[in-house]
C-alpha positions in Angstrom: -66.6 -15.9 -26.4 -66.5 -19.2 -28.0 -70.0 -21.6 -28.3 -70.7 -25.3 -30.3 -74.0 -23.5 -31.4 -75.0 -20.8 -32.4 -79.4 -19.6 -32.8 -80.0 -16.3 -33.5 -84.1 -15.6 -32.7 -85.4 -16.7 -28.9 -88.4 -18.2 -31.0 -90.3 -21.3 -30.5 -87.8 -23.3 -32.7 -85.0 -21.2 -31.4 -85.6 -22.1 -28.1 -86.3 -25.5 -28.7 -83.3 -25.8 -30.9 -81.2 -24.8 -28.3 -82.8 -27.2 -25.1 -81.9 -30.1 -27.1 -79.1 -29.1 -28.1 -78.1 -28.2 -24.3 -79.2 -31.5 -23.2 -77.2 -33.4 -26.4 -74.1 -31.9 -24.2 -73.4 -28.6 -26.8 -72.5 -25.2 -25.2 -75.3 -22.6 -26.9 -75.6 -19.4 -27.5 -78.8 -17.4 -28.5 -79.1 -14.2 -29.5 -82.5 -12.5 -29.4 -82.7 -8.6 -30.1 -85.4 -8.2 -28.0 -85.5 -7.8 -24.4 -87.4 -10.2 -23.2 -88.7 -13.5 -26.2 -92.3 -12.3 -24.9 -91.8 -9.2 -26.2 -93.7 -8.1 -29.2 -94.5 -11.0 -30.7 -96.5 -12.3 -34.2 -98.3 -15.3 -32.5 -101.4 -16.3 -31.1 -100.3 -19.1 -29.4 -102.6 -21.6 -30.6 -101.4 -25.4 -30.2 -102.8 -27.5 -31.5 -102.9 -31.2 -30.1 -100.3 -33.0 -32.5 -97.6 -30.7 -30.8 -98.4 -31.1 -27.6 -98.6 -35.1 -28.0 -95.3 -34.7 -29.7 -92.8 -32.2 -28.0 -92.6 -33.9 -24.2 -91.0 -30.3 -23.5 -94.6 -29.3 -23.7 -96.6 -31.6 -20.5 -94.0 -29.1 -18.3 -96.0 -26.5 -19.2 -97.3 -24.1 -16.4 -101.4 -24.9 -16.2 -101.9 -21.2 -15.4 -100.4 -20.6 -19.0 -102.3 -22.3 -21.2 -106.2 -23.0 -21.6 -107.8 -26.0 -23.4 -110.0 -25.6 -25.9 -111.7 -28.4 -27.9 -114.1 -27.0 -31.3 -114.4 -24.8 -33.7 -117.4 -22.5 -34.5 -117.0 -21.1 -38.1 -119.2 -18.4 -39.1 -119.4 -17.9 -43.1 -120.1 -13.8 -44.4 -123.5 -13.8 -43.8 -122.5 -15.0 -40.2 -124.7 -18.5 -39.9 -122.6 -20.0 -38.4 -121.5 -24.2 -38.1 -120.2 -26.3 -34.7 -117.0 -28.5 -35.4 -115.4 -31.3 -32.6 -113.8 -34.3 -32.8 -113.9 -36.9 -29.8 -110.8 -36.5 -28.1 -109.3 -33.6 -30.1 -108.3 -30.3 -28.8 -106.4 -26.7 -28.7 -104.3 -25.6 -26.0 -104.7 -21.1 -25.8 -102.3 -19.9 -24.8 -100.8 -16.9 -22.9 -98.1 -16.8 -25.7 -95.8 -14.0 -23.7 -95.5 -16.2 -21.0 -95.3 -19.1 -22.6 -92.2 -18.2 -24.2 -90.7 -16.7 -21.2 -91.0 -19.4 -19.2 -89.3 -21.4 -22.3 -86.5 -19.3 -21.7 -86.2 -20.4 -17.9 -86.2 -23.6 -18.9 -83.7 -23.6 -21.1 -80.8 -20.7 -19.6 -81.8 -23.7 -16.3 -79.5 -26.2 -18.9 -77.3 -23.7 -19.0 -77.9 -22.3 -22.1 -76.4 -18.8 -22.6 -79.3 -16.0 -24.6 -78.0 -12.5 -25.0 -80.8 -11.1 -25.3 -81.4 -6.9 -26.5 -78.8 -8.0 -29.0 -78.2 -7.9 -33.0 -77.2 -10.4 -35.5 -75.7 -9.0 -38.7 -73.5 -10.6 -40.3 -71.3 -14.1 -40.3 -67.9 -14.7 -42.0 -66.4 -19.0 -42.2 -63.4 -18.9 -39.8 -60.8 -21.6 -41.0 -61.9 -24.2 -39.3 -64.9 -24.3 -41.4 -66.7 -22.4 -38.5 -68.6 -18.8 -38.0 -67.5 -16.0 -37.2 -70.2 -13.7 -35.6 -69.5 -10.1 -34.8 -72.6 -9.2 -33.0 -74.5 -5.9 -32.0 -75.6 -4.7 -28.7 -79.3 -2.3 -29.4 -80.0 0.1 -26.7 -83.1 1.7 -28.4 -81.8 3.6 -32.2 -78.6 3.8 -30.3 -76.6 0.5 -31.1 -72.3 -0.4 -30.0 -70.7 -3.4 -30.6 -71.0 -6.1 -27.6 -69.2 -9.0 -28.8 -67.9 -11.5 -31.2 -68.7 -15.1 -31.1 -67.1 -18.2 -33.3 -68.9 -20.5 -33.2 -69.2 -24.7 -34.7 -72.3 -24.1 -36.0 -75.0 -21.3 -37.4 -78.9 -21.8 -37.1 -81.3 -18.7 -38.0 -84.8 -18.7 -36.3 -84.7 -15.5 -36.8 -88.0 -15.4 -38.0 -89.7 -14.1 -41.1 -87.4 -12.0 -42.4 -84.3 -13.6 -41.2 -81.6 -11.3 -41.0 -79.2 -14.7 -41.1 -80.8 -16.3 -44.7 -79.9 -13.0 -46.0 -76.3 -13.1 -43.9 -75.6 -16.4 -45.8 -77.5 -15.6 -49.2 -80.2 -18.6 -48.3 -83.9 -18.5 -49.9 -86.0 -15.4 -48.2 -90.2 -15.9 -48.0 -91.7 -14.0 -50.4 -95.7 -14.2 -49.8 -97.1 -13.2 -47.1 -100.9 -12.4 -44.9 -100.4 -9.8 -42.6 -101.6 -10.4 -39.3 -103.2 -8.3 -35.9 -104.5 -9.4 -32.6 -105.4 -7.2 -29.7 -106.3 -8.8 -25.7 -109.1 -7.6 -24.5 -109.9 -8.0 -20.9 -113.7 -8.2 -21.0 -115.1 -9.3 -24.2 -117.6 -11.4 -23.8 -117.9 -14.7 -26.1 -118.7 -19.0 -25.9 -115.2 -19.8 -24.3 -115.3 -23.6 -25.2 -114.6 -22.8 -28.5 -112.4 -20.9 -31.2 -114.6 -18.6 -33.2 -113.1 -18.3 -37.2 -114.7 -16.3 -39.1 -114.8 -16.2 -43.2 -115.2 -13.1 -45.5 -113.3 -11.8 -48.7 -113.2 -8.2 -48.0 -112.4 -8.2 -44.2 -109.9 -11.3 -44.5 -108.8 -11.9 -48.2 -106.5 -14.4 -48.5 -107.4 -15.5 -44.6 -109.9 -15.4 -41.6 -110.6 -13.7 -38.3 -110.8 -14.9 -35.6 -111.5 -15.1 -31.7 -110.9 -16.9 -28.5 -111.0 -17.2 -24.8 -107.7 -17.7 -23.2 -106.6 -17.7 -19.6 -108.3 -14.4 -18.0 -108.6 -12.0 -21.5 -109.7 -13.0 -24.9 -107.8 -12.1 -28.0 -109.2 -11.2 -31.0 -107.6 -11.4 -34.8 -107.8 -10.2 -38.4 -105.4 -11.6 -41.0 -105.3 -10.8 -44.9 -103.1 -12.1 -47.7 -101.2 -9.4 -49.5 -100.2 -8.4 -52.7 -96.7 -8.6 -53.1 -96.3 -5.5 -54.1 -97.8 -4.4 -51.0 -95.3 -7.3 -48.4 -93.8 -3.9 -46.8 -97.0 -2.5 -44.9 -96.7 -3.1 -41.8 -99.0 -1.8 -40.5 -103.3 -1.4 -39.1 -103.5 0.3 -42.8 -103.7 -3.3 -44.5 -106.3 -4.0 -42.5 -110.0 -2.5 -41.3 -110.0 -3.8 -37.6 -112.7 -1.9 -36.5 -115.1 -3.1 -39.3 -113.9 -6.4 -38.4 -115.5 -5.6 -35.0 -118.7 -4.2 -35.8 -119.7 -7.5 -38.2 -119.2 -9.9 -35.1 -120.2 -7.8 -32.3 -123.2 -10.1 -31.8 -121.2 -12.9 -31.3 -118.1 -11.0 -29.5 -119.1 -8.4 -26.8 -115.9 -6.2 -26.1 -116.5 -4.6 -23.1 -113.4 -2.6 -22.4 -110.5 -0.9 -24.0 -108.3 -3.7 -25.8 -104.9 -4.1 -23.2 -102.3 -4.6 -26.6 -101.8 -5.4 -29.5 -99.2 -7.5 -32.0 -98.9 -7.9 -35.4 -97.1 -9.2 -38.1 -95.8 -10.7 -40.5 -97.0 -14.8 -41.3 -94.9 -16.8 -44.3 -97.3 -18.2 -46.6 -95.4 -19.7 -49.6 -94.5 -23.0 -48.0 -91.2 -23.9 -47.1 -88.3 -22.2 -48.9 -86.0 -23.8 -51.4 -82.4 -23.1 -50.3 -82.5 -23.3 -46.2 -79.0 -24.3 -45.4 -75.8 -24.2 -46.1 -72.5 -26.0 -44.7 -72.4 -25.5 -41.0 -75.7 -23.7 -41.1 -79.6 -23.7 -41.3 -82.8 -22.1 -41.0 -85.1 -23.5 -39.0 -88.6 -22.9 -37.7 -90.6 -19.1 -40.1 -87.2 -18.5 -41.1 -87.3 -21.2 -43.2 -91.0 -21.1 -44.4 -92.6 -24.0 -42.3 -95.9 -22.1 -41.9 -98.9 -24.2 -43.9 -100.0 -21.9 -46.6 -103.2 -22.7 -45.6 -104.1 -21.9 -42.2 -101.3 -20.4 -41.1 -100.2 -22.7 -38.2 -96.8 -22.7 -37.7 -95.6 -23.4 -33.9 -95.9 -27.1 -34.0 -93.1 -27.4 -36.8 -91.1 -24.7 -35.9 -91.2 -26.3 -32.1 -90.6 -30.4 -34.0 -88.0 -29.6 -36.5 -86.4 -27.3 -33.6 -86.3 -30.4 -31.0 -85.1 -32.3 -34.6 -82.5 -30.2 -35.4 -80.8 -29.7 -32.0 -80.2 -33.6 -32.6 -79.0 -33.7 -35.5 -76.6 -30.1 -35.0 -75.0 -32.0 -31.2 -74.6 -35.6 -33.6 -72.7 -33.6 -36.4 -70.6 -32.0 -33.8 -69.2 -35.1 -31.8 -69.3 -36.8 -35.4 -71.9 -38.8 -35.1 -73.8 -37.8 -38.4 -73.2 -36.1 -41.5 -74.4 -32.4 -41.5 -78.3 -32.0 -41.1 -78.2 -29.3 -44.0 -77.6 -31.4 -46.2 -79.7 -34.3 -44.8 -82.4 -32.4 -42.4 -83.9 -29.6 -44.4 -85.2 -32.1 -47.1 -87.5 -33.6 -44.0 -89.0 -30.4 -43.6 -93.0 -30.8 -44.9 -93.7 -29.8 -48.2 -97.0 -28.3 -47.8 -97.6 -29.3 -52.0 -101.4 -30.2 -51.1 -101.8 -27.0 -48.8 -99.5 -25.0 -51.6 -102.5 -25.4 -54.3 -105.6 -25.2 -51.7 -103.5 -21.2 -50.8 -103.2 -21.0 -54.5 -107.1 -21.8 -55.1 -107.9 -19.7 -52.2 -106.3 -16.8 -53.6 -107.8 -17.1 -56.7 -111.6 -18.0 -55.9 -112.5 -17.2 -52.9 -116.2 -15.9 -53.0 -118.2 -15.1 -50.1 -121.1 -16.4 -51.9 -120.2 -19.5 -52.0 -118.9 -20.0 -48.7 -122.9 -19.0 -47.2 -124.2 -21.5 -49.8 -122.2 -24.5 -48.6 -121.4 -24.2 -45.3 -124.4 -26.1 -44.7 -123.5 -28.9 -46.9 -122.2 -32.5 -46.4 -119.2 -31.4 -48.2 -117.9 -28.7 -46.8 -117.6 -29.9 -43.1 -115.8 -32.4 -44.5 -113.5 -30.3 -45.6 -113.7 -28.2 -42.4 -112.7 -31.3 -40.1 -109.0 -32.1 -42.4 -108.1 -28.2 -41.8 -108.7 -28.1 -38.0 -108.8 -31.6 -36.8 -107.0 -33.4 -40.1 -108.7 -35.9 -39.4 -113.0 -36.7 -39.8 -114.6 -35.2 -37.1 -118.7 -34.3 -36.0 -120.3 -31.2 -37.0 -123.8 -29.5 -35.3 -125.6 -28.1 -37.3 -125.0 -24.5 -38.8 -127.1 -22.2 -37.4 
């Protein structure tokens, strides 16, 4: 089987790339190891206003998959709270599995071939400078030969532990947060806010969170993992029940959780070597995730679209290989990597308790959440 562009991973970045490449006239094939793109996710699916404004595709998302939230309620370790809002700013809380499955259907309608339950193993160069990719059909613990694909261009959009990066000798993520999120059908909390909880012991190097989406609530917790514990993928890294007990005065759970998602989140910033002739990484595979907020969906969608257009221009003979120039436009996160370095070393519950109600802390929080000055209510 031959294709112009082979994308590994039906992720936000992979689907955005596939869509733009197909609209530009390329034949596109996507490999996805899961049965559906929305299965076993590692993301909360919170979209910031900037990505909604930048990515026109999002204007077509069915309304039942999104709920708009206009404020952040930030809790110090002692549970004092500060309400933050910015005029005109909002977040989208999405029904993430449904959103990714909708995106998959939309991309398929453009003629993109998406091979689910299919594994990428390796890639070899062809005489023409493209790629020969033997792929495997995954049936539980058993795998069987599925097809050999010849592609003119290869993109890795396959997450923080990218197989494409490993196969092509590109850079790999080495710094991670570990996060877990549960979905509850019945949880009582103020639906007008994204609730964020600071606690050095429970959320070392990051935060806990809670929000109401369409029809259910999401409650999550993440922490920074030391390098020697990168292999820990399960709940032993987190004290989730203790976190639920702490936030119970403001988030009252009234049912068992319906679903759980967990996984590694890159927090080291954009990787150094993420492209080679005829191939490149996008999204989490490239480390384009904010080292401070762990927000990666915006860059995944924006640079996924740019990659799709750039690859099409290259294969049509209109531009140079984007592996040599587009990757240099990826965000460098210099200031956020500095903040990550400081937060890893000097996070202090006592300090956050003291600073929460100060103007300096309020301005800092507004920049983190809204990227500009907002309006903050008095702390309580």
